[in-house]
N, C-alpha and C positions, 0 to 999 in steps of 0.2 A: 712098089720097091722103094719109091722114096717115103715112103710111110711106113716101112718095117725099119727101113735103117734108121727114124727119127728114134723108133721105140727103142733099140739095139742101144742108142745112145744112152735113152733115158735110163734104159735098166744096168748100163755099166756106171752111169753116175751114184745109183743106189747105191751097187756094190761096193764102190771106193768108200760113200758115205758111211758104210757100216763097218767099216774096217779101221777106218779113222778113231781114234781116244779122244773120247771129249774133253772136256775141262774137268768133270767129276771123277773119269775114269785116271787122270792123269795125277790128280791130287790123292785118289786112293792109296795109288802102287807109289810106296818109295823109291828115291833115285838111289840110293846104297846105304850098305848098313846093315846090321841084323837086329831082329827083333826078337822080344824077348818077352816071359811071361812070369806078372806077380802075383804069387800065390801065399793064401792065408787061409785063417780062420776068426770068427769073432764069434764071443761069447759073454754070455749075460748071466752072472752068476745065479743061481736060484730060479732061472723061469725059464721054462720049455723057448726052445728054437723057434717051434710054428709060430710061437703066439706072436712073435715082431719081425720072424726073416720075410716075410712079405711084403712090408713097406721100406726094406733097407736097401740102401744102395752101399756102394762103395766108388769114391770119387781119386782122380789119381790127378793132380795139380788143378783141382776146381774141377772141371767136367772136360777134362782134354780128354782123360780115357776114363772110360766107364763100366762097372761091373756089377754082375747080381750076385745073391746069394743062394747056397744051396740050401737044402732042407736040414743041413747036420752042420749049416755057421759055414760053412767053407767057400772060399770065393775065388777065383783068379781071372785076372784081368792082361787079354792077350795083346799081343802087337805093339808092345811098349819100345820103344829104341834105348838104346845107353844114356846116364844121364843122373839126376838125382829128382824125385819126387815125393811129394806132399801127396801118402794116401790116408783116406780118412773112412771110416764106416759113418753113413748119414741115416738116421730113422727119427719118425716124429715122438719116439719114445722114449728112446735112452739116450743116452750121451756115451761119444767114444772118443778117447783122446787122437789125437794124428801120430801119424809115425812118417820117419822120412827115410827114404829107400834108395840108397845110391847102387846105380848097374853100372858096370865096368865093360870096358866094349869086349871085352872075352866073357860076358855073361855074369860076371861073382857078382854074389846080390848079398848088402850090408844095409841092417836095419839098426834103427837109431832114434833115439826120442828125438822130440820137436820142442826148439827151444827157440823162441824168437828174440827173447832178451838177453840170453850168452849163446849165442851161434857156435861158439869155438870148443865148448862143454860139449863131451860127445858121452851117450849113455847108448852101449849098445842093448837093442833086443833082440830076442831071438828069430831064425827065419827057418824056414816059413811063419808068418805072419801068427801074434797070438795077441788080438784086439780085443779087451776087454772092457765092459763097460767098466764107467765110475759113476754110474747111478741114474735113473730117470730125471728127466727134463723138468724144472720148474717153471711154468710160464706164469704163474701169479704168486705174486711176493705176499708171504705167510702172514696173516691176521695179527696184529700185535695184542698182548694179552697185558691186563692191568694187574700190578705185584703189588708188596706194602712197602718194595724200594721205589718205587717209583711217587707213593704216597710221603715217604718219609724223605725224599731228595728234592723232592720240591721248595725251591726258594724259600715260597710264603712260610711253608711250614718248619723251617729250619730257622726265620728270622724270630719264629714264634717261643721254638722250642729252648733255641741253643741260650736266649737268656732266663727262660726257668730255672734252668739248670745250673746255670752260673750263681742264681742268687739260692738255690736250695743247695749245692755240694760247696761253695766257697765259705760258709761260717763251720763247715765240717773242716775241712782241708786247712786253713790259715784262723791259726787261736787270735781271737780279736782282744782277749782280755791280757796278752803280753803288751807291753810298754813299747818295748824295741821294733815288735812289728807294728805298733799304731804308730811309732812314730816314722818308720818307712813309711806307711801309708798316705800319712799327712803329708811329708814329704814329696811324693809323688803326685798328690793331688795340687802342692804347690805350684809344682812344675807344669800342671797342665792349667795355671793359674798367671799367664805372662805380664799379664796389663796390672802395674803397680796400683792404680788407681782402684783397681776394683775391689770390694772386701774381700778378705779371704775367706776361702772356704772350710781350712781347719777350726778357725777362731771363729767361726760361724755355728760351727757345729759345737764348736765348744760351750759357747753362750746359749745354744737354743737347749741341750741337755742339763748345763746347771744352773741356767735360769728356771726350769721344770722344777729341777729339784729344791733349790731354792724359794721358790716359790710355794711347793707343798707344805717343805720344812716351817716356814712362817707362817703358810694357815694353820698348822696342825700345833705351832705352839700359839696360839690366838684363838684357837678354837679350844685352848684344856687351861683354864683358869687356875691359878691357886687355891687350895679350897682357905676359908676364913674362920679363923678358930673364934667360937662365941664363951663368952665369959657365964 
């Protein structure tokens, strides 16, 4: 009789333990409030849905709520309470812009673009969501290609080419035979020579050219002797 009573007590304790909810069950069941469903569709223009939908997931506020895409690209995330959530489609192949979904306590849905810089700016989006891909992911940087502009914009090349252009084009643009222009050039050169003890650049140039002309004339006059008349 004592053994039977002991077994009955053990069975009663087991039944009580099974009926009490554990910590996982209490966390899964909401304490109050309605739950709603976020619906939408992900689209990659020009690509079949079957090619990428198997690796895609729908994340609501990170990974608080996770959904998967159907073959046609549609999705639905269930058991979401009222509030404001960021919904994004994540796939390793294509890039999707996130969308913010506001759910009221009455179950009304409003979708708008996510703008972390201008949070007050509201750009409405259609609901159910129509999330289009903005392009494939670029995991690698594009290799730079060599062009003629890179060669011409090189500082060393510019230092070599610009003086040559000035030397070639300046005589064609400026008339050096004009006395007024020559006088202005001499004045500008004198301004670059602030030290009065140093020789004047314009005078040196004048003497140099005049001396070469005078020596050439003298040599020509010495070379040509007057003819002597013979009687």
